N, C-alpha and C positions, 0 to 999 in steps of 0.2 A: 145737271139742272138746266132747262132751257133758258135762253136769254131772250127777253122780250125787247124787240127793237121798236122804238116809237117814232112816229112821224107826227110831231106836234100833238103828242098825247094819245094818238090812236094807234093801238098795236097793229102793225102791219104783218108781222111774221114772228112766229116763235122759233128762234134759231137754236137748233140742237144739232151741231155739226152739219149745217146745211148752207149757211152763207150770210150775206149782208143784204139788207133791204134796199131795193132800188135797181140793181143791175148785176147781171152775171152772178147768180146766187151760188154757182159752183166754181168760183174763180180761183181754185187752187191751180198753181201753174208749175210747169216745168220750164225753168228760165235758164237760158244759156248766159252765164255770167262771166265768160272769159273777158279779160281786161279789154280786148279789142272791141267788145260790145258796149263798154262804157259803165258797167256795173262792177263794183268790187265785191267779190264773194264773201269776204269777211264782214263787210257792212250788211249785206243782205242776211247773212246767217245771224248776225247780232239782232237785227230788226225782227227776224222771225221768232225770237224769244219773247217779244212783246215787252221787254223791259223799258222800251221807250214810252210805252203807255203808262207803265207804273211810275215813271219819272216825269209824266206830264210833258213829254216832248212832242214835236211835230215832224211830219215828213213832207218835203216838197219835191214833187216829181215834175221835171220840165223836159220838153222835147217837142219835135214837130209832130204834125198829124200822122197817125199810123205807127208811131214808135212803140205803142203799147202802154202808155201812161195809166190809162183808166184800168186796164186789165191788172197791172201790177198793184195799183192802189187798192182795187177790190180784193186782191189776194191778201194784202196786208190786213184789210178789214175782216176778211174771212178768218184769217189766223187769230185775230183778236177775239172774234166770236167763239172760236174753239177753246180759247183760254178763259172764257167766262165774262168777257167784256161786251158791252153793247156797242153797236156801230150803225151809223146812218149814212147812206149815200144820197147826195142831192147835187144837181147841177147848180152852179153858182147863180146863173140867171133865174132859175126857178125859185131859189131861196129868196132872192131879192124881191121877186114878184109876190111871193107868199107873205113876206114881211110887210110889203106895201099894203096888201089887202088887210093884214092884221091891224095895221094902224087904223084903217077905216072901220073895222067891226069891233074894235075895243079889246082884241085878244093879244095885242102885241107883247105886253109884259108877261102874260102866261106862256106865250110861245117861246120867248127868250128863256124863261125858266126851264121849259121842257128841253130845249136845245142844250142848255148848260148841263143837263144830267147825262147826255149821251157821252160815253167814254171816248169814242172815236167818231168825229164828224168828218166825212169825206166830201170835200167841195171840188167838184169836177168842172173843167173848162173855165178856170179862173182867168180873167183878163180878156175875155172874148168880146165884151160889150162895154160901152162907156157907162159910168155910174153918175147918177145925179147926187146932189148933196144929201138927200134923204137916205139913199142907198149906202153912201159912204158912212154916214152916222150909224146906220143899222149894222153895217159890217163891223165897225169898232165895238159896238155893244156885244155882238156875238163873240168876237174874238176875245174881248176883255173878260168876259165871263168864264173863259176856258183857261186863262193864264194860271199856271202852277197847279191846276186841278184836273184838266182834261186834255186830250190830244186831238190834233187836227191833221188831216192829210189833204194836200192841195195838189191838183194836177193843172198844168198850164202850158200852153204853147208859147206864152210870152216869157222871154228870158227874165230872170229875177232882177237884173239891173234896170229893167224898164218898168218895174212895178210901181215905183215911186211916181213916175210921170203919169202912168195910167190912172192912178188914184186922184191926180189933179189938184188935190188940196195938200200943200206941203206939211201943214201941222198934223192933219189926220193921217197922212201917209206915214209920217215919222212914228206916230203912235201905233198904228196898225202893224207896220213892218217890224217894229221893235218887239212887239208881242209875238209875232209869228216866226220871225227868222232867227231870233236870238237863240231859241231852244229847238232849232230844226235840223234834221238830217236832210241834206240836199242831194238828190239823186238825178243827175242829168241822164236822160235816156236817149240812146241813138236808135234810129229807125231800123238798124240791122238786127235788133233783138228777134229771136226766133221763139214764138209761142207755139210750139209744135205738139203740145200734149196737155190735156187736162188730167191731173192726177187725183190723188185721194184727198185733196184739200190742204196739203202741206206745201210749203215753198221747197221745191226740190232743186238742188243746185247741181248742174251737170257740166 
């Protein structure tokens, strides 16, 4: 059965073994997971089963530009779609802008509800821009709606230990990070990862 991927209630793509809405719809990867590359083969194989989604857990991919964070994140989202889950890719800055607009046009509550129904929400480029108070509040709302029910993938150049300072509000930072990190699989990615082949949509371990 196709999986309908929604972007704030509007079907963008009917996913039937094709991919995730937003970026690299065929992001099945051949990933070199030798230990020198920074990825543990057992962890990647476990995540490819999608049990982390069934258990409402998260994935945090961190590393420098060019390490392949977004590509791997889309591969996990692709795998989720293949197993019947819905997934949505969105850049973090774009999400905050869309939520800001939603406050103005009265659709904020509806949009939050729609985001909360997405099984896997992929937030790309986390931590690249400063957040104002409204954006921090919105982020807490989005994340809180997903705790113990849905999964989130985050990619970030910003090391996890700097996230609290980036959020700038200690109370909100504690609340957001507790909800995100407590149930998260942390995957630091080194820039030596070799993305040398697009395969048939599965995570292939070589």
